[in-house]
Backbone as ProteinMPNN parsed JSONL, in Angstrom:
{"seq_chain_A": "MGTRTASGYIRKGFLTTVTELAILRRQIVACAESNGVEVDAIYEEELDRNSVELVACIDALLDADEAYLIVPSLLHFAGFNNPLEVRRDLESRGIRVLTVRDNSQRPENRTGEE", "coords_chain_A": {"N_chain_A": [[-58.517, 74.188, -32.388], [-56.024, 73.071, -30.102], [-52.427, 73.357, -29.867], [-50.326, 70.547, -30.349], [-47.543, 68.866, -29.486], [-44.469, 67.024, -29.757], [-41.377, 66.0, -28.446], [-38.11, 64.459, -28.539], [-35.642, 63.298, -26.331], [-32.28, 62.602, -25.755], [-29.718, 61.548, -23.751], [-26.498, 61.117, -24.316], [-24.219, 58.401, -23.776], [-20.81, 57.91, -22.863], [-19.781, 55.843, -24.407], [-21.664, 55.486, -26.394], [-22.681, 54.414, -29.47], [-22.879, 55.233, -33.015], [-24.699, 53.623, -34.276], [-26.239, 52.702, -32.076], [-27.35, 55.149, -31.338], [-28.918, 55.721, -33.524], [-30.761, 53.745, -33.353], [-32.026, 54.415, -30.859], [-33.204, 56.863, -31.701], [-35.075, 55.897, -33.68], [-36.676, 54.392, -31.983], [-37.797, 56.338, -30.336], [-39.314, 57.753, -32.221], [-41.126, 55.745, -32.926], [-42.448, 55.336, -30.495], [-43.693, 57.748, -30.185], [-45.489, 57.673, -32.387], [-47.045, 55.443, -31.701], [-48.494, 56.553, -29.648], [-50.026, 58.421, -30.888], [-48.814, 60.915, -31.649], [-46.579, 63.115, -33.364], [-43.095, 63.388, -33.705], [-41.436, 66.405, -33.338], [-38.794, 67.252, -32.974], [-35.636, 65.82, -32.072], [-33.581, 66.056, -29.308], [-30.218, 65.955, -28.517], [-27.861, 65.246, -26.015], [-24.595, 65.555, -24.884], [-22.893, 63.432, -22.595], [-21.063, 64.652, -20.834], [-21.699, 67.324, -20.71], [-23.411, 70.442, -19.995], [-26.924, 70.952, -19.32], [-27.976, 71.994, -21.726], [-29.33, 71.176, -24.091], [-31.489, 69.848, -23.037], [-32.829, 71.905, -21.723], [-33.462, 73.51, -23.934], [-35.172, 71.765, -25.233], [-37.303, 71.571, -23.386], [-38.109, 74.242, -23.374], [-39.112, 74.452, -25.937], [-41.394, 72.953, -25.707], [-43.007, 74.091, -23.813], [-44.988, 75.982, -24.633], [-46.965, 74.665, -25.89], [-50.274, 73.304, -26.091], [-50.697, 70.657, -25.645], [-48.241, 68.707, -24.682], [-45.478, 66.538, -25.215], [-42.746, 64.719, -24.003], [-40.342, 62.495, -24.952], [-38.328, 59.967, -23.915], [-35.661, 57.593, -23.996], [-35.353, 56.065, -21.593], [-36.126, 56.806, -18.126], [-33.636, 57.076, -17.04], [-32.154, 58.815, -18.631], [-32.503, 61.234, -17.529], [-30.934, 61.151, -15.265], [-28.602, 62.647, -14.708], [-29.327, 65.045, -13.717], [-30.864, 65.151, -11.561], [-32.87, 63.21, -9.228], [-34.373, 60.97, -11.296], [-37.189, 60.439, -11.156], [-38.141, 62.691, -9.924], [-37.526, 64.592, -11.725], [-39.178, 63.905, -13.745], [-41.709, 64.216, -12.47], [-41.524, 67.079, -12.048], [-41.489, 68.011, -14.699], [-44.0, 67.084, -15.592], [-45.631, 68.527, -13.874], [-45.446, 70.914, -15.073], [-46.983, 70.634, -17.248], [-46.032, 69.012, -19.268], [-46.11, 65.924, -20.634], [-44.379, 63.014, -19.89], [-43.05, 60.425, -21.747], [-41.777, 57.142, -21.958], [-39.623, 55.113, -23.925], [-39.161, 52.547, -23.007], [-41.432, 52.008, -21.373], [-43.35, 52.113, -23.328], [-42.73, 49.98, -24.993], [-43.503, 47.872, -23.412], [-46.22, 47.844, -23.569], [-49.095, 45.866, -24.294], [-49.922, 45.778, -26.99], [-47.66, 46.359, -28.339], [-45.786, 44.452, -28.059], [-43.623, 41.915, -29.311], [-43.774, 39.298, -28.989], [-41.493, 37.963, -28.481], [-39.357, 36.921, -25.948]], "CA_chain_A": [[-57.802, 73.029, -31.855], [-54.774, 73.52, -29.58], [-51.16, 72.782, -30.365], [-49.949, 69.293, -29.89], [-46.184, 68.745, -29.971], [-43.639, 66.003, -29.098], [-39.91, 66.096, -28.708], [-37.39, 63.407, -27.978], [-34.45, 63.705, -25.65], [-31.302, 61.492, -25.475], [-28.409, 61.938, -23.083], [-25.55, 60.12, -24.831], [-23.177, 57.895, -22.922], [-19.461, 58.011, -23.448], [-19.542, 54.769, -25.424], [-22.769, 55.347, -27.272], [-22.25, 54.309, -30.897], [-23.689, 55.815, -34.012], [-25.784, 52.643, -34.485], [-27.102, 52.768, -30.908], [-28.008, 56.387, -31.409], [-29.951, 55.594, -34.586], [-31.837, 52.81, -32.772], [-32.757, 55.175, -29.954], [-34.026, 57.777, -32.417], [-36.2, 55.162, -34.213], [-37.603, 54.037, -30.885], [-38.548, 57.54, -29.888], [-40.349, 58.002, -33.21], [-42.131, 54.681, -32.834], [-43.19, 55.569, -29.264], [-44.624, 58.834, -30.452], [-46.56, 57.195, -33.316], [-48.032, 54.554, -31.005], [-49.256, 57.435, -28.833], [-50.729, 59.309, -31.717], [-48.198, 62.154, -31.863], [-45.45, 63.145, -34.242], [-41.944, 64.106, -33.149], [-40.921, 67.561, -34.056], [-37.293, 67.291, -32.884], [-34.962, 64.994, -31.017], [-32.475, 66.734, -28.765], [-29.194, 64.959, -28.059], [-26.943, 65.835, -25.131], [-23.402, 64.833, -24.539], [-22.926, 63.11, -21.154], [-20.203, 65.469, -20.053], [-22.044, 68.732, -20.978], [-24.535, 70.947, -19.242], [-28.225, 70.478, -19.774], [-28.393, 72.974, -22.709], [-30.292, 70.525, -24.977], [-32.748, 69.555, -22.286], [-33.458, 73.21, -21.527], [-34.016, 73.874, -25.204], [-36.282, 70.886, -25.506], [-38.36, 71.957, -22.492], [-38.637, 75.576, -23.805], [-39.9, 74.165, -27.175], [-42.592, 72.264, -25.369], [-43.822, 74.795, -22.842], [-46.033, 76.792, -25.214], [-47.919, 73.761, -26.536], [-51.461, 72.897, -25.255], [-50.46, 69.225, -25.318], [-46.792, 68.571, -24.907], [-44.935, 65.173, -24.896], [-41.285, 64.565, -24.044], [-40.094, 61.086, -25.043], [-36.942, 59.59, -23.629], [-35.423, 56.098, -24.036], [-35.74, 55.656, -20.254], [-35.9, 57.894, -17.203], [-32.213, 57.223, -16.689], [-31.603, 59.832, -19.332], [-32.588, 62.385, -16.608], [-30.22, 60.927, -14.071], [-27.52, 63.63, -14.461], [-29.862, 66.324, -13.362], [-31.489, 64.974, -10.2], [-33.567, 61.956, -9.177], [-35.195, 60.973, -12.569], [-38.611, 60.505, -10.91], [-38.389, 63.98, -9.508], [-37.446, 65.366, -12.969], [-40.472, 63.54, -14.482], [-42.79, 64.964, -11.74], [-41.464, 68.451, -12.288], [-41.949, 68.265, -16.048], [-45.446, 66.842, -15.687], [-46.299, 69.599, -13.204], [-45.432, 72.035, -15.992], [-47.807, 70.295, -18.371], [-45.288, 68.161, -20.221], [-46.233, 64.51, -20.334], [-43.192, 62.296, -20.179], [-43.247, 59.047, -22.215], [-40.514, 56.472, -22.112], [-39.605, 54.085, -24.917], [-39.273, 51.308, -22.295], [-42.874, 51.846, -21.036], [-44.147, 51.901, -24.603], [-42.436, 48.608, -25.503], [-44.204, 46.978, -22.539], [-47.693, 47.854, -23.833], [-49.432, 44.553, -24.922], [-50.09, 45.926, -28.472], [-46.333, 46.63, -28.941], [-44.898, 43.327, -27.815], [-43.338, 41.157, -30.507], [-43.943, 37.873, -28.624], [-40.197, 37.399, -28.147], [-38.942, 37.224, -24.55]], "C_chain_A": [[-56.47, 73.571, -31.31], [-53.568, 72.851, -30.177], [-50.799, 71.564, -29.632], [-48.494, 69.057, -30.372], [-45.416, 67.668, -29.102], [-42.175, 66.131, -29.455], [-39.269, 64.915, -28.016], [-36.181, 63.981, -27.308], [-33.584, 62.465, -25.34], [-30.089, 62.126, -24.82], [-27.463, 60.805, -23.398], [-24.576, 59.676, -23.705], [-21.868, 58.047, -23.563], [-19.243, 56.989, -24.533], [-20.708, 54.506, -26.323], [-22.269, 55.365, -28.784], [-23.238, 55.006, -31.86], [-24.933, 54.876, -34.297], [-26.764, 52.666, -33.329], [-27.969, 54.037, -30.943], [-29.179, 56.354, -32.394], [-31.134, 54.733, -34.118], [-32.692, 53.634, -31.769], [-33.753, 56.219, -30.653], [-35.256, 57.06, -33.021], [-37.188, 54.767, -33.13], [-38.442, 55.167, -30.349], [-39.719, 57.836, -30.924], [-41.51, 57.014, -33.073], [-42.993, 54.87, -31.585], [-44.166, 56.697, -29.497], [-45.775, 58.378, -31.393], [-47.542, 56.339, -32.593], [-48.867, 55.307, -29.985], [-49.975, 58.497, -29.543], [-50.156, 60.77, -31.905], [-47.038, 62.005, -32.841], [-44.332, 63.991, -33.603], [-41.527, 65.234, -33.961], [-39.415, 67.683, -34.041], [-36.853, 66.331, -31.81], [-33.652, 65.748, -30.609], [-31.518, 65.742, -28.215], [-28.149, 65.765, -27.256], [-25.765, 64.916, -24.88], [-23.389, 64.618, -23.023], [-22.146, 64.152, -20.301], [-20.522, 66.968, -20.268], [-23.119, 69.133, -20.034], [-25.82, 70.523, -19.92], [-28.796, 71.48, -20.852], [-29.482, 72.379, -23.598], [-31.589, 70.214, -24.259], [-33.524, 70.855, -22.051], [-34.153, 73.65, -22.801], [-35.223, 73.073, -25.608], [-37.464, 71.297, -24.644], [-38.975, 73.277, -23.015], [-39.512, 75.319, -25.034], [-41.25, 73.621, -26.875], [-43.553, 73.092, -24.564], [-44.993, 75.489, -23.394], [-47.178, 75.926, -25.828], [-49.084, 73.496, -25.531], [-51.305, 71.529, -24.801], [-49.067, 68.911, -25.724], [-46.336, 67.134, -24.402], [-43.381, 65.248, -25.044], [-41.011, 63.079, -24.012], [-38.602, 60.816, -24.871], [-36.822, 58.013, -23.703], [-35.81, 55.425, -22.669], [-35.555, 56.884, -19.327], [-34.427, 58.081, -16.807], [-31.505, 58.381, -17.519], [-31.698, 61.226, -18.632], [-31.601, 62.271, -15.438], [-29.105, 61.957, -13.726], [-28.017, 64.877, -13.89], [-30.407, 66.293, -11.897], [-32.059, 63.561, -10.147], [-34.543, 61.951, -10.418], [-36.681, 60.992, -12.298], [-39.012, 61.876, -10.573], [-38.46, 64.888, -10.73], [-38.723, 65.131, -13.695], [-41.622, 64.312, -13.817], [-42.723, 66.454, -12.06], [-41.882, 68.815, -13.737], [-43.432, 68.108, -16.211], [-46.214, 67.944, -15.005], [-46.322, 70.86, -14.078], [-46.271, 71.755, -17.299], [-47.24, 69.519, -19.489], [-45.427, 66.691, -19.842], [-44.977, 63.798, -20.806], [-43.45, 60.859, -20.553], [-41.872, 58.42, -22.316], [-40.675, 55.303, -23.151], [-39.762, 52.694, -24.217], [-40.755, 51.039, -21.908], [-43.702, 51.5, -22.244], [-43.949, 50.454, -25.111], [-43.059, 47.523, -24.643], [-45.668, 46.922, -22.765], [-47.963, 46.557, -24.61], [-49.437, 44.698, -26.432], [-48.729, 46.109, -29.156], [-45.346, 45.471, -28.722], [-44.769, 42.432, -29.037], [-43.608, 39.648, -30.321], [-42.563, 37.258, -28.301], [-39.849, 37.798, -26.778], [-37.445, 37.033, -24.437]], "O_chain_A": [[-55.844, 74.418, -31.946], [-53.691, 71.876, -30.918], [-50.935, 71.51, -28.41], [-48.258, 69.054, -31.58], [-45.696, 67.468, -27.92], [-41.801, 66.341, -30.61], [-39.797, 64.41, -27.025], [-35.727, 65.063, -27.682], [-34.037, 61.467, -24.78], [-29.532, 63.113, -25.301], [-27.571, 59.702, -22.861], [-24.185, 60.457, -22.837], [-21.816, 58.304, -24.766], [-18.555, 57.282, -25.511], [-20.783, 53.453, -26.957], [-21.537, 56.257, -29.213], [-24.357, 55.318, -31.454], [-26.046, 55.351, -34.522], [-27.977, 52.652, -33.541], [-29.157, 54.003, -30.623], [-30.261, 56.88, -32.132], [-32.297, 54.97, -34.444], [-33.921, 53.571, -31.81], [-34.903, 56.397, -30.253], [-36.371, 57.564, -32.89], [-38.4, 54.806, -33.342], [-39.601, 55.004, -29.968], [-40.864, 58.11, -30.565], [-42.685, 57.382, -33.1], [-44.188, 54.578, -31.634], [-45.32, 56.633, -29.072], [-46.932, 58.716, -31.144], [-48.747, 56.458, -32.813], [-49.858, 54.768, -29.493], [-50.504, 59.412, -28.912], [-50.883, 61.699, -32.258], [-46.576, 60.896, -33.107], [-44.544, 65.08, -33.069], [-41.277, 65.089, -35.158], [-38.821, 68.17, -35.004], [-37.539, 66.064, -30.824], [-32.777, 66.022, -31.431], [-31.908, 64.796, -27.53], [-27.63, 66.784, -27.711], [-25.901, 63.707, -24.695], [-23.809, 65.487, -22.259], [-22.549, 64.472, -19.183], [-19.652, 67.802, -20.016], [-23.694, 68.294, -19.34], [-25.815, 69.838, -20.943], [-29.996, 71.754, -20.847], [-30.489, 73.047, -23.834], [-32.669, 70.315, -24.842], [-34.748, 70.878, -22.173], [-35.295, 74.108, -22.766], [-36.162, 73.579, -26.223], [-38.575, 71.363, -25.169], [-40.196, 73.412, -23.09], [-40.574, 75.929, -25.152], [-42.178, 73.785, -27.667], [-44.761, 72.862, -24.597], [-45.988, 75.604, -22.678], [-48.219, 76.45, -26.224], [-48.89, 73.472, -24.316], [-51.715, 71.196, -23.689], [-48.727, 68.848, -26.905], [-46.755, 66.645, -23.353], [-42.831, 65.746, -26.025], [-41.444, 62.433, -23.058], [-37.754, 61.361, -25.578], [-37.786, 57.278, -23.491], [-36.48, 54.393, -22.622], [-34.913, 57.865, -19.702], [-34.043, 59.133, -16.297], [-30.424, 58.843, -17.153], [-31.094, 62.212, -19.056], [-31.454, 63.232, -14.683], [-28.731, 62.096, -12.561], [-27.211, 65.754, -13.577], [-30.387, 67.282, -11.163], [-31.715, 62.763, -11.02], [-35.406, 62.82, -10.542], [-37.42, 61.518, -13.13], [-40.137, 62.262, -10.889], [-39.283, 65.8, -10.81], [-39.313, 66.074, -14.223], [-42.407, 64.976, -14.494], [-43.763, 67.058, -12.322], [-42.557, 69.822, -13.951], [-44.07, 68.907, -16.896], [-47.308, 68.298, -15.443], [-47.125, 71.765, -13.847], [-46.25, 72.519, -18.264], [-47.861, 69.365, -20.54], [-44.9, 66.27, -18.812], [-44.554, 63.945, -21.953], [-44.023, 60.12, -19.752], [-40.91, 59.079, -22.711], [-41.707, 54.635, -23.218], [-40.403, 51.792, -24.757], [-41.249, 49.931, -22.114], [-44.633, 50.698, -22.18], [-44.885, 49.813, -25.588], [-43.147, 46.373, -25.074], [-46.337, 46.044, -22.22], [-47.176, 46.179, -25.477], [-48.976, 43.782, -27.113], [-48.629, 46.03, -30.38], [-44.199, 45.535, -29.166], [-45.76, 42.22, -29.737], [-43.664, 38.862, -31.267], [-42.509, 36.104, -27.877], [-40.031, 38.968, -26.439], [-36.877, 37.229, -23.363]]}, "name": "protein", "num_of_chains": 1, "seq": "MGTRTASGYIRKGFLTTVTELAILRRQIVACAESNGVEVDAIYEEELDRNSVELVACIDALLDADEAYLIVPSLLHFAGFNNPLEVRRDLESRGIRVLTVRDNSQRPENRTGEE"}
């Protein structure tokens, strides 16, 4: 059986609180679980820094037979290029990009609250 791995990535905003960060981490883990994978690591990038954490995250995923990168939303890629292009580039490298927002919209994950 091949290797299957998932990592989370968060690009923090200037005003991101500790509580918001904890919520994002829990959402990433829940997204992974609902997709049948386990998060190995969550990489967190400061908004005003280079993409060191994203590069480390991608490097960790490249050797896996089945790799998942989970982000709260594609906006977490906005500092690097067009987020849709970043997603396409990652997926062309064999890394499936999942978003917490997409996951929360799945019928089985809705709470019934609007």
